[in-house]
SEDREN-336282 format. One record per residue: residue in three letters; x, y, z of N, C-alpha, C in turn. Coordinates in steps of 0.1 Angstrom, whole numbers, plus 5000, padded with zeros to 4 digits. Layout:
% residues N
ALAXYZXYZXYZ;...
//
This chain:
% residues 122
UNK493850955015494950925011495850815019;UNK495750855032496250835046496450655045;UNK494850625042494650435043495450405030;UNK495450465016496150425007497350415010;UNK498250515014499850505019500150405030;UNK498950395039499450255054499450125046;UNK498350105034497949975024499449945017;UNK499650065008501250065002501950005012;UNK502250065022503250055031503449905037;UNK502149885041502149725044502549635036;UNK502049655021502549525011503849565005;UNK504149705005505649705004506749645009;UNK506449695024507749695036507349605045;UNK506249555046505649465057505549555070;UNK505549715067505549785077503649855081;UNK503149835092501849875094501749985101;UNK500550065095500650215101499850175115;UNK500350265127499650255139498050295138;UNK497150225140496050295140495050225157;UNK493950295158493250255167492750135169;UNK492350055176492149895177490549925170;UNK489750005171488550025165488650045151;UNK489850065146489950095131490649955124;UNK490949825134491349725123490349655116;UNK490849615104490149585091489949415097;UNK488849355087488349235088488849175076;UNK489749055079490448995065490048865066;UNK490048825052489948665050491348675038;UNK491648535039492948495032493348375028;UNK493448315014493648225010495148225006;UNK495648125000496648084997497748224988;UNK496948254977497548414972496948524973;UNK495948544980494948634979494548704995;UNK494748834998494148895011492948965004;UNK492148975013490849055010490349125023;UNK490449235027489949315038489349455035;UNK488249455047487449535049487449615061;UNK487649745061487649815077486149845081;UNK486149905096484749935100484250045091;UNK485250155086484550235078484250255064;UNK484350095059483850045047484950025034;UNK486050105037487550075030487749945025;UNK488049905017487749785011489349745003;UNK490249665007491249634997491649514993;UNK491949444982492349324981493549324974;UNK494649194978496149184974496249054973;UNK496749034958497048924954498648894950;UNK499548804951500548784947500848684935;UNK501548724930502048604916503248644917;UNK504448544918505548554920506448664923;UNK507148784919507248874926506649014921;UNK505648974917504449114913503349094923;UNK502949214928501949204940501149294933;UNK499549264931498349344925497549374937;UNK497149504941496449564948495149624943;UNK493749614950492749654944492049724954;UNK491349834954490849884963489649994964;UNK488850004973487650124972488150214984;UNK488350354984488250444995487050514999;UNK486250525008485350545012485050695012;UNK486050735017486250915018486250975003;UNK487250924996487150974980486150924974;UNK485350814977484550764967485050714953;UNK486250634958486850604945487350464948;UNK487650414931488350264934489650284930;UNK490550194930491850244928492950074925;UNK493750084918494549954916496050004916;UNK496849904917498149914922498849804919;UNK499949784910500749684908502449704910;UNK502649634922504249634926504949524919;UNK506249594914507349484910508449494917;UNK508549374925509949354932511249304924;UNK512449354926513549334917514749354930;UNK515049224937516149194946515349304959;UNK515949394962515749494972514949594968;UNK514549594956514249744948512749714949;UNK511649754950510249734947509349874940;UNK509149864926508649984920507249964921;UNK506350064922504850054922504250184915;UNK503450094908502550224900500950224903;UNK500150314904498650294907497850394897;UNK496550364898495750454894494250424900;UNK493750584901492350574906491350614895;UNK490350554906488850594891488650754887;UNK489050834898489250984895489951034886;UNK490950934880492250984876493550984880;UNK493551034893494651024897495650904894;UNK497150944895497950784894499050854900;UNK499850754906501050754915502050644910;UNK503250704912504550624910505150594922;UNK506350514927507350544934507850414939;UNK508750434946509650334948509950284965;UNK510150134967510550134981512250034980;UNK513150104987514350014985514649954999;UNK515049845003515249795013516949805017;UNK517249845028518849855031518949795046;UNK519049645046519249605062517549585066;UNK517449655081516249705086515549795081;UNK516149845073515650005070514850005055;UNK514150095053513550085041513450245034;UNK513950275021513750425020512750425009;UNK512050515011510650515002510450674996;UNK509850654986509550774975508150744965;UNK507450834970506150834958505750984954;UNK505051014942504551114937503351044932;UNK502051164927501251134925500851254914;UNK499551234905499251354897498551444907;UNK498151414916497151494924498151584934;UNK499351594930499951684940500851624952;UNK500451534954501151434966502351414962;UNK503251424977504851344970505351304986;UNK506451224987506851214997508051134999;UNK508951155006510451055005510551075022;UNK510450915026510650895039511350795042;UNK511850775054512850625060511850565069;UNK511850435071511150325078511950235081;UNK512050245096512950105101512150015112;UNK512149885111511649775118511749825134;UNK512549885136512749875152512050055155;UNK512350145147511550275152510150285143;UNK509750185130508850265123508950375113;UNK508050455110508250525100508250665105;
//
């Protein structure tokens, strides 16, 4: 779930999660598609069409596929996702200046409310 949350943050708010250099993903990019695989075998792709972003991925630890859709309305981004094991999640990110207010919850019982800053991180 940690990698999923990091990917979500990267797409939703442009904030990357700090990782050791050995865990950096190898990515390929085209005009509107980004596809990445990390050394552990986790994979994801990101495609943008207008103000909607589509994510798909595979999580090695959970051995599951997942998909997520992000819809942006001004400074507010809503996202919904579904994994192959039936877990679903919803959340939003709201940008206020250089700060983002983030909240999500999942059917698996995970939930979080946190603030991220471009100056200090999350």
